[in-house]
GUROMAR-165059 format. One line per 3 residues: number of its first residue (from 1); for each residue x, y, z of C-alpha. Coordinates in steps of 0.02 Angstrom, whole numbers, always signed. Each point is the difference from the previous one (the first is absolute). Example, Ala and Ser with C-alpha at 12.3 -4.5 7.8 and 13.67 -1.06 7.14 Angstrom:
<pts>
1> +615 -225 +390  +69 +172 -33
</pts>
This chain:
<pts>
1> -5234 -708 +1439  -99 +120 -116  -35 +171 +104
4> -113 +134 -65  -21 +173 +67  -179 -12 +33
7> -54 -179 -39  -80 +34 -172  +76 +10 -186
10> +85 +173 +8  -55 +138 -129  +147 +58 -108
13> +30 +57 -168  +10 -114 -148  +185 -67 -17
16> +78 +95 -134  +97 -91 -143  +173 -56 +57
19> +163 -28 -107  +36 -138 +108  -154 -113 +49
22> +69 -136 +102  +46 +7 +184  +143 +107 +62
25> +84 +19 +186  +110 +108 +80  +81 -2 +174
28> +26 +149 +114  +96 +32 +158  -125 +107 +106
31> +108 +92 +125  -57 +68 +163  +18 +177 +50
34> +15 +110 +158  -52 +177 +24  +170 +94 +51
37> -125 +145 +50  -188 +20 -9  -95 +155 +22
40> -192 -1 -3  -60 +172 -66  -180 +75 -31
43> -139 -107 -45  -90 +31 -153  -200 +20 -14
46> +12 -182 -94  +60 -69 +184  +174 -44 -73
49> +151 +83 +98  +156 +83 -97  +154 -81 +60
52> +189 +44 -14  +106 -159 +2  +172 -67 -41
55> -11 -179 -66  +156 -120 +11  -18 -176 -74
58> +76 -152 +80  +82 -151 -60  -148 -108 +97
61> -120 -41 -138  -138 -114 -43  +16 -100 -158
64> -145 +31 -132  -38 -91 -158  -136 +55 -125
67> -63 -108 -137  -109 +84 -131  -132 -121 -102
70> -87 +51 -155  -188 -9 -25  -15 -174 -66
73> +62 -68 +166  -152 +82 +80  +45 +157 +76
76> +30 -71 +184  +70 +109 +121  +87 -89 +152
79> +125 +38 +140  +111 -122 +107  +93 +74 +145
82> +111 -109 +111  +85 +44 +158  -136 +109 +77
85> -171 +20 +10  -44 +155 -97  -205 -18 +4
88> -116 -31 -149  +35 +62 -177  -109 +154 -4
91> +109 +67 +131  +161 -37 -57  +99 +144 -71
94> +94 -115 -134  -151 -79 -57  -97 +188 -14
97> +146 +57 -97  -16 -129 -117  -192 +30 -15
100> +41 +188 -18  +126 -19 -145  -104 -127 -91
103> -169 +100 +12  +83 +152 -61  +108 -70 -137
106> -110 -128 -72  +141 -125 +36  +48 -126 +54
109> -160 -112 -20  +45 -104 +152  +137 -5 +122
112> +80 -112 +136  +109 +80 +140  +115 -92 +116
115> +82 +75 +149  +121 -72 +133  -25 +128 +133
118> +167 +32 +112  -54 +184 +49  -100 +2 +151
121> -189 +37 -20  -74 +167 +76  +156 +81 +66
124> +36 +141 -86  +118 -66 -119  -105 +11 -159
127> -9 -182 -38  -169 +4 -76  +55 +162 -99
130> +151 -88 -55  -98 -137 -82  -111 +111 -76
133> +130 +89 -78  +101 -145 -57  -172 -59 -80
136> -23 +170 -91  +194 -10 -50  -11 -192 -69
139> -171 +49 -92  +89 +150 -80  +149 -103 -50
142> -100 -140 -79  -140 +103 -78  +20 +17 -192
145> -58 +172 +3  +63 +67 +167  -60 +150 +86
148> +99 +159 +26  +86 +37 +163  -128 +130 +54
151> -149 -130 -45  +83 -133 +98  +17 +114 +147
154> -167 +63 -5  -61 -188 +22  +124 -10 +141
157> -69 +145 +87  -186 -71 -7  +70 -145 +111
160> +81 +106 +154  +133 +138 +33  +142 -124 +0
163> -31 -80 -155  +64 +132 -122  +167 +4 +82
166> +9 -198 +6  -46 -6 -196  +153 +109 -35
169> +181 -68 -27  +67 +112 +136  +75 -63 +163
172> -25 +172 +84  -117 +148 -21  -82 +148 +81
175> -189 +1 -31  -148 +126 +26  -183 +10 -7
178> -71 -175 +6  +145 -69 -63  -21 +54 -185
181> +133 +138 +10  +183 -95 -14  +162 +62 +3
184> +127 -156 -18  +160 +30 +75  +170 -91 -30
187> +30 -142 +136  +87 +27 +152  +138 -129 +47
190> -71 -173 +34  -21 -15 +190  -47 -163 +113
193> -170 +26 +69  -88 -93 +151  -192 +3 -8
196> -93 -33 +172  -168 -80 -56  -137 -9 +114
199> -131 -147 +15  -127 +127 -42  -43 +125 -127
202> -71 +174 +17  -148 +43 -120  +44 +164 -101
205> -172 +52 +22  +15 +1 +197  +161 +79 -7
208> -74 +141 -91  -144 +27 +111  +118 -9 +151
211> +112 +140 -78  -152 +104 -47  -70 -23 +175
214> +175 +103 +74  -16 +142 -130  -86 +146 +41
217> +59 +111 -146  +47 -27 -171  +139 +133 +14
220> +142 -70 -97  +185 -19 +89  +124 +88 -101
223> +139 -131 -56  +165 +43 -112  +58 -156 -94
226> +181 +37 -43  +65 -82 -159  +158 -67 +76
229> -107 -108 +130  -52 -124 -145  +181 -25 -42
232> +68 -94 +160  -73 -101 +134  +65 +115 +147
235> -99 +141 -81  -148 -91 -23  -13 -64 +173
238> -28 +182 +57  -164 +6 -96  -61 -165 +43
241> -178 +3 +91  -176 -75 -9  -156 +93 +45
244> -84 -171 +30  +139 -57 +138  -76 +86 +154
247> -186 -50 -20  +48 -177 -50  +113 -17 +143
250> -129 +71 +131  -106 -162 -56  +148 -113 -28
253> +143 +41 +124  +102 -151 -55  +39 +105 -163
256> +73 +127 +99  +106 -133 +106  +70 -50 -169
259> +37 +178 -60  +84 +38 +163  +104 -156 +7
262> +57 +7 -192  +35 +189 +24  +124 -27 +150
265> +82 -156 -87  +178 +20 -58  +22 +19 -184
268> -180 +57 -48  -13 +159 -103  -183 +26 -17
271> -145 -71 +82  -196 +23 -34  -163 -76 -16
274> -47 -39 -177  -170 +56 -75  -138 -9 +130
277> +87 -147 +79  +23 -114 +74  +186 -36 -65
280> +141 +93 +64  +165 +20 -99  +183 +31 +36
283> +108 +63 -130  +183 -53 +51  +173 +83 -7
286> +106 -80 -137  +81 -151 +58  -119 -25 +145
289> -57 -191 +26  -189 -8 -15  -10 -145 +135
292> +103 +94 +120  -138 +117 -1  -135 -110 -16
295> +35 -136 +123  -57 +84 +145  -158 +76 -71
298> -143 +12 +140  -157 -114 -7  -116 -7 -94
301> +92 +63 -142  +87 -121 -123  +153 +58 -99
304> +22 -14 -197  +168 +49 -68  +6 +79 -178
307> +80 +139 -77  -26 +159 -94  -22 -17 -186
310> +123 +73 -116  -112 -41 -161  -181 -78 -66
313> +17 -162 -85  -70 +10 -170  -145 -117 -53
316> +47 -161 -61  -98 -83 -141  +7 -187 +27
319> -120 -58 -140  +14 +92 -158
</pts>
């Protein structure tokens, strides 16, 4: 099925000459993320909020394949998602990422994206952003004249605050601002993870509005981030917090029930809501069996078991 962002032929720069004028393809593993902590800071005049967060990639991932096409094949832009309803192409971050890349770089003339969805949609796990980052990484790898890292991250930032991190090959990082200032960290030891997913999502815009309604002052809260806190899970757990949690739980108490259950379960080292919700994650102590924690998760939550990531898989060229 051919999907265009607005139903019309897209306006784009004339495709530049390529040293390889035949179709090429690449496969990327688009890993989910959780926010080990998430602080919402001052709101800019533009309406954007400054953030402070710790991103951690998971083993749970979508499979993304990007096929590029030369101009002689018509310059058609398509996307096919399997496993979840992700809405029209114009709102799909992976599709928008490819359009942004092609329009900015003048290449490729056309593309076809295939996504096998495994990351729950709209749960705060960065599934759409991970797919967008994967598409940018694939195109940069296939591009005969690839962009610099900063050029690629500028494209990523235009798509959302999670996308720059999910475009980098870093399993763990601190990020500030709109997500554009990133400090990659060495990965922590791999740990099992239980995700409590909900049968609903929390629109990010709503979460920001709920949070704003509770804040009478923009006075910053002092915080100290000791360097050793990023070297071991036990120390990281002391920093774990999410500014969205209270306002989201006020409207969706079942999220609070999952946090309470997982926090009290034996073998759980850290529990928080990820992003603006609605997924709750629990990072387990080494050697803890995930299903021993997940089996009694209260309804309506559904458990997914995975693990923290030690690395980010490289792009695989599958048609060169």
